[in-house]
ZABAKOL-411019 format. One record per residue (C-alpha): x negated, y negated, z negated; residue number from 1; residue in one letter. Coordinates in nm, 2 decimals, always signed. Layout:
N
      px      py      pz  seq  type
       X       Y       Z  NUM     A
...
//
This chain:
224
      px      py      pz  seq  type
  -14.06  -15.85  -12.61    1     X
  -13.84  -15.96  -12.94    2     X
  -13.87  -15.67  -13.19    3     X
  -13.51  -15.53  -13.11    4     X
  -13.67  -15.49  -12.69    5     X
  -13.96  -15.31  -12.86    6     X
  -13.69  -15.08  -13.05    7     X
  -13.45  -15.04  -12.79    8     X
  -13.78  -14.92  -12.52    9     X
  -13.92  -14.66  -12.77   10     X
  -13.59  -14.50  -12.83   11     X
  -13.55  -14.46  -12.46   12     X
  -13.94  -14.30  -12.48   13     X
  -13.81  -14.05  -12.73   14     X
  -13.49  -13.95  -12.55   15     X
  -13.70  -13.94  -12.24   16     X
  -14.00  -13.76  -12.43   17     X
  -13.73  -13.50  -12.55   18     X
  -13.54  -13.43  -12.27   19     X
  -13.85  -13.35  -12.11   20     X
  -13.95  -13.07  -12.37   21     X
  -13.62  -12.95  -12.33   22     X
  -13.67  -12.86  -11.99   23     X
  -14.02  -12.78  -11.98   24     X
  -14.03  -12.51  -12.31   25     X
  -13.70  -12.36  -12.31   26     X
  -13.67  -11.94  -12.23   27     X
  -13.63  -11.94  -11.82   28     X
  -13.29  -11.71  -11.77   29     X
  -13.41  -11.43  -11.56   30     X
  -13.27  -11.45  -11.19   31     X
  -12.96  -11.29  -11.12   32     X
  -13.02  -10.96  -10.94   33     X
  -12.94  -10.98  -10.55   34     X
  -12.67  -10.79  -10.51   35     X
  -12.75  -10.44  -10.30   36     X
  -12.56  -10.41   -9.91   37     X
  -12.52  -10.16   -9.74   38     X
  -12.67  -10.21   -9.35   39     X
  -12.59  -10.14   -9.03   40     X
  -12.90   -9.94   -8.96   41     X
  -12.84   -9.72   -9.37   42     X
  -12.52   -9.55   -9.15   43     X
  -12.57   -9.60   -8.81   44     X
  -12.43   -9.27   -8.62   45     X
  -12.25   -9.19   -8.96   46     X
  -11.91   -9.24   -9.12   47     X
  -11.77   -9.20   -9.46   48     X
  -11.47   -9.03   -9.64   49     X
  -11.39   -9.10   -9.93   50     X
  -11.07   -8.93  -10.15   51     X
  -10.99   -9.11  -10.46   52     X
  -10.78   -8.83  -10.59   53     X
  -11.05   -8.63  -10.62   54     X
  -11.31   -8.84  -10.67   55     X
  -11.62   -8.75  -10.41   56     X
  -11.73   -8.89  -10.10   57     X
  -11.92   -8.76   -9.84   58     X
  -12.12   -8.86   -9.50   59     X
  -12.07   -8.72   -9.17   60     X
  -12.19   -8.82   -8.81   61     X
  -11.90   -9.02   -8.65   62     X
  -11.94   -8.79   -8.36   63     X
  -11.81   -8.48   -8.57   64     X
  -11.43   -8.39   -8.55   65     X
  -11.27   -8.44   -8.92   66     X
  -10.95   -8.19   -9.03   67     X
  -10.81   -8.21   -9.37   68     X
  -10.67   -7.86   -9.34   69     X
  -10.88   -7.53   -9.28   70     X
  -10.84   -7.30   -8.92   71     X
  -10.84   -6.97   -8.92   72     X
  -11.07   -6.76   -8.68   73     X
  -11.13   -6.37   -8.61   74     X
  -11.42   -6.42   -8.97   75     X
  -11.27   -6.67   -9.13   76     X
  -10.93   -6.77   -9.32   77     X
  -10.74   -7.04   -9.37   78     X
  -10.78   -6.98   -9.74   79     X
  -10.93   -7.29   -9.98   80     X
  -11.28   -7.11   -9.93   81     X
  -11.43   -6.84   -9.71   82     X
  -11.45   -6.55   -9.90   83     X
  -11.18   -6.65  -10.21   84     X
  -10.98   -6.32  -10.29   85     X
  -10.66   -6.33  -10.08   86     X
  -10.38   -6.39  -10.41   87     X
  -10.57   -6.75  -10.50   88     X
  -10.48   -7.04  -10.44   89     X
  -10.67   -7.40  -10.39   90     X
  -10.65   -7.70  -10.18   91     X
  -10.87   -7.74   -9.80   92     X
  -10.98   -8.13   -9.88   93     X
  -11.20   -8.18   -9.53   94     X
  -11.36   -7.99   -9.24   95     X
  -11.62   -8.14   -9.04   96     X
  -11.69   -8.00   -8.74   97     X
  -12.03   -8.12   -8.63   98     X
  -12.09   -7.89   -8.35   99     X
  -11.84   -7.67   -8.13  100     X
  -11.86   -7.49   -7.80  101     X
  -11.63   -7.28   -7.60  102     X
  -11.69   -7.06   -7.26  103     X
  -11.49   -6.81   -7.10  104     X
  -11.80   -6.70   -6.89  105     X
  -12.13   -6.87   -7.03  106     X
  -12.37   -6.75   -7.42  107     X
  -12.19   -6.80   -7.62  108     X
  -11.80   -6.75   -7.60  109     X
  -11.73   -6.95   -7.90  110     X
  -11.96   -7.13   -8.18  111     X
  -11.91   -7.40   -8.45  112     X
  -12.09   -7.51   -8.70  113     X
  -11.91   -7.68   -8.94  114     X
  -11.90   -7.79   -9.36  115     X
  -11.61   -7.74   -9.53  116     X
  -11.52   -7.88   -9.88  117     X
  -11.18   -7.79  -10.08  118     X
  -11.11   -7.72  -10.47  119     X
  -10.88   -7.48  -10.65  120     X
  -10.68   -7.54  -11.01  121     X
  -10.64   -7.15  -11.00  122     X
  -10.72   -7.01  -11.37  123     X
  -10.88   -6.72  -11.22  124     X
  -11.10   -6.91  -10.97  125     X
  -11.25   -7.13  -11.23  126     X
  -11.29   -6.91  -11.43  127     X
  -11.49   -6.73  -11.18  128     X
  -11.61   -7.06  -11.00  129     X
  -12.00   -7.00  -11.05  130     X
  -11.99   -6.64  -11.02  131     X
  -12.03   -6.46  -10.71  132     X
  -11.74   -6.32  -10.50  133     X
  -11.67   -5.94  -10.57  134     X
  -11.67   -5.73  -10.26  135     X
  -11.73   -5.99  -10.05  136     X
  -12.11   -5.99   -9.94  137     X
  -12.21   -6.29  -10.16  138     X
  -12.58   -6.31  -10.25  139     X
  -12.70   -6.53  -10.49  140     X
  -12.92   -6.84  -10.42  141     X
  -13.10   -7.08  -10.64  142     X
  -12.89   -7.35  -10.81  143     X
  -12.82   -7.68  -10.56  144     X
  -12.85   -8.04  -10.72  145     X
  -12.65   -8.30  -10.53  146     X
  -12.63   -8.64  -10.62  147     X
  -12.71   -8.56  -11.01  148     X
  -12.45   -8.23  -10.99  149     X
  -12.61   -7.91  -11.00  150     X
  -12.38   -7.66  -10.80  151     X
  -12.39   -7.26  -10.79  152     X
  -12.53   -7.10  -10.45  153     X
  -12.42   -6.78  -10.26  154     X
  -12.49   -6.70   -9.93  155     X
  -12.25   -6.46   -9.73  156     X
  -12.25   -6.32   -9.36  157     X
  -12.00   -6.12   -9.17  158     X
  -11.96   -5.94   -8.84  159     X
  -11.72   -5.70   -8.63  160     X
  -11.61   -5.68   -8.25  161     X
  -11.91   -5.92   -8.15  162     X
  -11.80   -6.16   -8.37  163     X
  -12.00   -6.31   -8.67  164     X
  -11.97   -6.57   -8.95  165     X
  -12.24   -6.68   -9.18  166     X
  -12.31   -6.92   -9.41  167     X
  -12.35   -7.10   -9.80  168     X
  -12.07   -7.13  -10.04  169     X
  -12.18   -7.40  -10.28  170     X
  -11.93   -7.42  -10.61  171     X
  -11.91   -7.62  -10.97  172     X
  -11.68   -7.67  -11.21  173     X
  -11.58   -8.01  -11.23  174     X
  -11.32   -8.20  -11.47  175     X
  -11.14   -7.82  -11.54  176     X
  -11.13   -7.80  -11.11  177     X
  -11.31   -7.52  -10.89  178     X
  -11.51   -7.76  -10.63  179     X
  -11.66   -7.56  -10.31  180     X
  -11.87   -7.69  -10.04  181     X
  -11.96   -7.42   -9.75  182     X
  -12.16   -7.48   -9.50  183     X
  -12.10   -7.18   -9.23  184     X
  -12.15   -7.07   -8.84  185     X
  -11.90   -6.86   -8.65  186     X
  -11.94   -6.76   -8.27  187     X
  -11.96   -6.47   -8.01  188     X
  -12.23   -6.25   -7.94  189     X
  -12.11   -6.10   -7.66  190     X
  -12.36   -6.11   -7.42  191     X
  -12.27   -5.96   -7.10  192     X
  -12.19   -6.20   -6.85  193     X
  -12.45   -6.32   -6.65  194     X
  -12.74   -6.55   -6.72  195     X
  -12.56   -6.93   -6.60  196     X
  -12.67   -7.29   -6.70  197     X
  -12.43   -7.31   -6.91  198     X
  -12.58   -7.13   -7.16  199     X
  -12.64   -7.25   -7.45  200     X
  -12.98   -7.14   -7.67  201     X
  -12.95   -6.94   -7.99  202     X
  -13.24   -7.27   -8.09  203     X
  -12.95   -7.49   -8.00  204     X
  -12.70   -7.28   -8.24  205     X
  -12.92   -7.23   -8.46  206     X
  -13.01   -7.60   -8.49  207     X
  -12.63   -7.69   -8.55  208     X
  -12.59   -7.47   -8.81  209     X
  -12.94   -7.59   -9.00  210     X
  -12.84   -7.98   -8.93  211     X
  -12.59   -7.93   -9.18  212     X
  -12.75   -7.92   -9.49  213     X
  -12.76   -8.34   -9.42  214     X
  -12.38   -8.36   -9.42  215     X
  -12.41   -8.16   -9.78  216     X
  -12.71   -8.33   -9.91  217     X
  -12.45   -8.68   -9.86  218     X
  -12.18   -8.53  -10.15  219     X
  -12.15   -8.76  -10.46  220     X
  -11.88   -8.71  -10.74  221     X
  -11.75   -9.08  -10.85  222     X
  -11.82   -8.96  -11.20  223     X
  -12.12   -8.69  -11.29  224     X
//
């Protein structure tokens, strides 16, 4: 091989060696994280309600009845929250009626277990948002943390004319608005009908009420 040929051969070896060193010794970039996706199993039997206007989401059983207004009953008004003063203003956002039964001759004559979500910008409701409502038999409970937000909690109950209501009102000030999440059960306590195969046990009714906690726990604001 001529002198020129050896020079060319040496230059090629240097280039190959440099490229090998480059690929072996440069820092390796960390692999990009795989995107997290929601699988069908994660939300099996559930639906999601998202409010872009008020910045929250909540999951609920797909079989539940959904309403964006509140219906009044004997002991529960259609006001923005269960124990709001008559003069208070607010906006019902979502009612998730997870369990409901009605009958003319079996127990109970009526029963409904639901979660209601609402908001108020009423200056008095905002001011007193995280306080027990006077003359409403609200009892303060330990604070409740829902996905990073700490809510004040108040239990309440009432009964009259063989009807009753019980529930828990969770309230928080968020972005200068008073938000309320209320789990409640309302029903008839009338028991003078003869026993029937259509009767629903107290255990079933209590279980429907307790199951509302699973809905409440999924509530999350878009921004803490």
